[in-house]
N, C-alpha and C positions, 0 to 999 in steps of 0.2 A: 291788311294795315303795313305800312314799310317799317316798321320799329319790330326789333326783336330783343326781350328782355331775361336775361338769364342772372342766376347767382353764381359766384365763384367763389365757392365754399374755399377753396386752397388760399384765397388773396382777403376772403371778406367783404368782398365787393359787388356791388350791382351794375351790372352790364348792358347797356343798350346799343343796339347794332341798328344806326338809322339812316338809309337808304330811300334812292329812288325821290319821287312827286310825296313830300310830307306835307299833310293836310292841318289844320287848327285840331280836327277832332282827333287826328292819330298824336297830336301832341298831348291831349287834354286824357286821352288812353294811358298812352305811356306814362305821364305823370301820375296819375289813378295808380296803377298797376305799381309805380316805383315807391309810391307813399304806401300802398299796403304792405308789398314787402319790406319795407322799412319797418312799418309797424309790426308785422309777422316775426321778423328775424332781428331786430335792431339794428340792422347794418344800414348805415348813414352815408358810405361814400358809395358814387355813383361815376362810373365810366364811362362816356356817352361818345360813340365812336360815331361820326357824322361825313367821313371822309368821301362816301360814296352818295349821298345827297345830291339831286339833280335840282329840285325846286324846294321852297318854304313857304311858308303862309305872308302873309301882307305884314308890314311895321305895325301897322295897331294891332294885330293878332300876336306877334312879337309881342310888343310891350304888356299887352294883358297875361299872354301866360307867363311871363318871366315875374310878374307879382306872385303868380303862385308857387314860384319855388319855394319849398321850405328853408327856414333858416338854419335849421338842426340838420341839415345835410351838405354834404360836399361835391360837388358836380367838378369833375376832371373832363371838358370836352377836347377831343383829338379833331383836328381840323387838318387842310390843307390848303396852301396857298392858290392852288388853282380851281377848287371845288365851286360850283357856282353859289354856294348859300355862305360864302365866306364871311360875308360882311353881315350877312344875319346874324350869325354868330359874335362877331365884335361887338354888334348892338345889344346882344343879350347879355354879354360879360359887363357891357357898361353900365345896361340898366341895374342886373343884379347887384355888383360893386356898390352903386349907390343906394340900393337898397338893403344893405349891411346882407346879402346873400352869397355865400361860399363860391363864386363860379370862376373858374381858369382854364383858359384855352392851350393846348400844346399840340406841335406839329408832329409826334412821336406817342405811340403809347406807352413807350416804355417809361417816357419823361412825364406823362400824366399819373402813372399807376404809383413811381417814385414819389410827387405830390401827394397823392394819396394816403400812402402809407407812413408819411413824414408827421 
């Protein structure tokens, strides 16, 4: 699976490092893991580093994945201008915002963490 999920206890956030070729199944498994961690720990802030992704699922898969994001979580997504999956993340953010799901994109990990902690 090209996604690693850890808990940063010092910051009180869930961290997802997503890289390589990401499939719909990878996204679903990661989301299930994030939800379970949230249930077990009460942590609802998620930092997703996508800067090393190479490919992403289809736009239809992304749409249905975004619908599954929990509304009681905050997702800060770190992207890069040059990554091949940037447009997919722009779409996720748009769909999420339209569904009142708290997703925001950042070009630096520091800014993403600052937003989560504010």
